[in-house]
BAFI-3210 file (N, C-alpha, C; in Angstrom, 3 decimals, decimal comma, padded with zeros to 6 digits):
// residues 79
n [1|2|3|4|5|6|7|8|9|10|11|12|13|14|15|16|17|18|19|20|21|22|23|24|25|26|27|28|29|30|31|32|33|34|35|36|37|38|39|40|41|42|43|44|45|46|47|48|49|50|51|52|53|54|55|56|57|58|59|60|61|62|63|64|65|66|67|68|69|70|71|72|73|74|75|76|77|78|79]
n.u [-019,562|-018,836|-020,310|-022,893|-022,800|-022,491|-024,939|-026,706|-026,027|-026,936|-029,673|-030,310|-029,793|-031,810|-034,130|-033,826|-032,475|-029,870|-026,610|-024,569|-020,992|-018,951|-016,771|-013,972|-011,865|-009,154|-010,685|-010,492|-008,131|-007,407|-008,311|-008,182|-006,350|-008,095|-010,649|-010,132|-009,664|-012,221|-013,715|-012,542|-013,420|-016,172|-016,192|-015,181|-017,214|-019,362|-018,395|-018,999|-021,395|-021,412|-019,599|-016,525|-014,210|-011,095|-009,118|-005,923|-003,021|-001,788|-001,338|-000,680|-002,445|-004,629|-003,875|-004,258|-006,948|-009,462|-009,073|-008,566|-005,561|-004,243|-001,795|-000,683|001,730|001,611|-000,053|001,168|002,387|005,035|007,830]
n.v [104,513|106,483|108,666|107,770|107,725|110,465|111,349|110,113|111,488|114,050|113,496|112,795|115,244|116,795|115,506|115,218|117,406|117,266|116,128|113,333|113,095|112,344|109,766|108,854|106,273|106,077|105,810|106,498|105,578|103,916|105,210|106,580|109,377|111,278|110,598|110,948|113,714|114,673|113,681|115,048|117,644|117,261|116,445|118,754|120,576|119,338|119,501|122,002|121,965|119,690|117,706|116,272|113,743|112,663|109,936|109,026|107,581|108,818|111,758|113,653|113,319|114,814|117,410|120,898|121,150|123,125|122,848|121,600|120,269|117,527|115,543|112,373|112,657|115,257|114,950|113,492|113,249|115,005|113,584]
n.w [068,409|070,217|069,337|069,924|072,718|073,216|072,226|074,012|076,330|075,579|075,338|078,000|079,209|078,077|079,057|081,845|082,696|083,434|082,582|082,512|083,037|080,220|079,811|078,144|077,334|075,701|073,349|070,689|069,715|067,593|065,389|062,089|060,670|059,448|060,464|063,197|063,264|062,549|064,712|066,824|066,324|066,688|069,395|070,624|070,082|071,435|074,028|074,872|076,182|077,668|079,967|079,200|079,569|078,604|078,558|077,797|076,254|074,286|074,048|072,155|070,070|070,760|071,048|070,597|070,966|072,551|075,559|078,906|079,932|081,627|083,296|084,567|085,838|086,782|088,918|090,887|094,182|095,723|097,381]
ca.u [-019,927|-018,666|-021,464|-024,045|-022,641|-022,790|-026,388|-027,347|-025,824|-027,870|-031,018|-030,455|-029,849|-033,141|-035,203|-033,623|-031,805|-028,476|-025,915|-023,396|-019,757|-018,582|-015,378|-013,468|-010,555|-008,506|-011,727|-010,165|-006,714|-007,198|-008,921|-007,247|-006,169|-009,295|-011,706|-009,741|-009,898|-013,679|-014,188|-012,076|-014,348|-017,432|-015,978|-015,032|-018,554|-020,149|-017,846|-019,571|-022,555|-021,281|-018,237|-015,912|-012,874|-010,435|-007,939|-005,168|-001,562|-001,309|-001,864|-000,451|-003,640|-005,657|-003,331|-004,965|-008,318|-009,661|-009,331|-007,594|-004,746|-003,611|-001,086|-000,493|002,928|001,195|-000,860|001,970|002,860|006,480|008,194]
ca.v [104,346|107,778|109,491|107,279|108,204|111,902|111,485|109,742|112,633|115,100|113,052|112,932|116,677|117,263|114,913|115,362|118,663|116,984|115,207|112,785|113,283|111,289|109,380|108,059|105,690|105,792|105,340|106,809|105,259|103,252|106,007|107,174|110,818|112,014|110,315|111,588|115,154|114,876|113,422|116,143|118,747|116,882|116,473|120,141|121,166|118,736|119,914|123,294|121,747|118,394|117,462|115,118|113,400|111,749|109,277|108,544|107,507|109,536|113,113|114,443|113,208|115,756|118,763|121,855|121,324|124,130|121,957|121,564|119,060|117,061|114,285|111,701|113,221|116,469|114,579|112,770|114,038|114,957|112,995]
ca.w [069,804|070,888|068,965|070,681|074,095|073,211|072,034|075,275|077,218|075,154|075,682|079,449|079,514|077,688|079,857|083,292|082,989|083,777|081,702|083,200|082,268|079,287|080,026|077,029|077,635|074,422|072,442|069,291|069,529|066,303|064,325|061,135|060,880|059,046|061,443|064,452|063,110|062,604|066,074|067,679|066,101|067,340|070,842|071,060|070,043|072,512|075,318|075,260|077,048|078,338|080,420|078,544|080,060|077,685|079,111|076,647|076,337|073,101|074,212|070,942|069,226|071,204|071,152|069,760|071,444|073,592|076,683|079,995|079,836|082,862|083,157|085,850|086,468|087,483|090,083|091,868|095,314|095,913|098,677]
c.u [-019,813|-019,859|-022,718|-023,968|-022,936|-024,289|-027,143|-027,199|-026,767|-029,299|-031,275|-030,556|-031,236|-034,223|-035,056|-032,994|-030,347|-027,896|-024,702|-022,144|-019,512|-017,101|-014,973|-012,062|-009,929|-009,483|-011,380|-008,737|-006,438|-007,831|-007,848|-007,278|-007,415|-010,425|-011,399|-009,996|-011,388|-014,195|-013,725|-012,987|-015,674|-017,290|-015,870|-016,386|-019,401|-019,684|-018,347|-020,750|-022,500|-019,823|-017,712|-014,501|-012,279|-009,171|-007,181|-003,681|-000,941|-001,840|-001,670|-001,639|-004,662|-005,131|-004,076|-006,417|-008,359|-010,066|-008,269|-006,871|-004,111|-002,864|-000,902|000,725|002,574|000,478|-000,057|002,476|004,378|006,775|009,466]
c.v [105,670|108,680|109,065|107,764|109,697|112,138|111,127|110,873|113,773|114,750|113,184|114,394|117,235|116,766|115,153|116,690|118,494|115,987|114,658|113,054|112,084|111,011|108,437|107,573|105,198|105,243|105,556|106,442|104,619|104,012|106,539|108,691|111,624|111,816|110,976|113,091|115,476|114,712|114,510|117,355|118,474|116,960|117,902|120,858|120,641|119,211|121,286|123,139|120,423|118,207|116,184|114,946|112,374|111,236|108,679|108,449|108,241|110,965|113,965|114,374|114,292|117,176|119,681|122,039|122,436|123,377|122,131|120,223|118,760|115,777|113,664|112,252|114,475|116,160|113,867|113,711|113,893|114,387|113,611]
c.w [070,570|070,583|069,716|072,127|074,200|073,072|073,303|076,284|076,874|075,532|077,184|079,857|079,187|078,631|081,355|083,683|083,377|082,794|082,440|082,378|081,352|079,490|078,902|077,367|076,332|073,384|070,972|068,933|068,164|065,141|063,379|061,314|060,532|060,051|062,781|064,386|063,191|064,025|067,033|067,537|066,803|068,853|071,361|071,067|071,199|073,885|075,759|076,208|077,811|078,751|079,786|079,095|079,106|078,359|077,931|076,963|075,150|073,110|072,966|069,978|069,545|071,382|070,189|070,145|072,488|074,857|077,749|079,927|081,191|082,556|084,536|086,581|087,265|088,788|091,172|092,947|095,411|097,293|099,193]
res [a|v|l|v|r|l|a|i|g|d|l|l|a|e|t|t|g|e|s|p|p|l|i|l|d|d|a|l|v|y|a|d|a|l|r|l|a|r|m|k|t|i|l|e|t|a|a|r|h|q|q|i|l|i|l|t|c|r|k|e|d|y|l|g|l|d|a|r|y|l|s|l|e|d|c|r|a|e|t]
***
């Protein structure tokens, strides 16, 4: 399903000149280690021309990507 979403983004970029951001909400949480490694490579390649936001509770799965990491704790206002 992730590959289809990436392909749709590429198709939209080709036809309209714009690609919407791809938002993944723990889409790979049940992937085995080999599949996760392959998908990380694919996502990193796709991120060169498409914005990808990954929402996850398992940030360690995505460590090592050339990406900007944010956490909800970083977004909370101090009182």
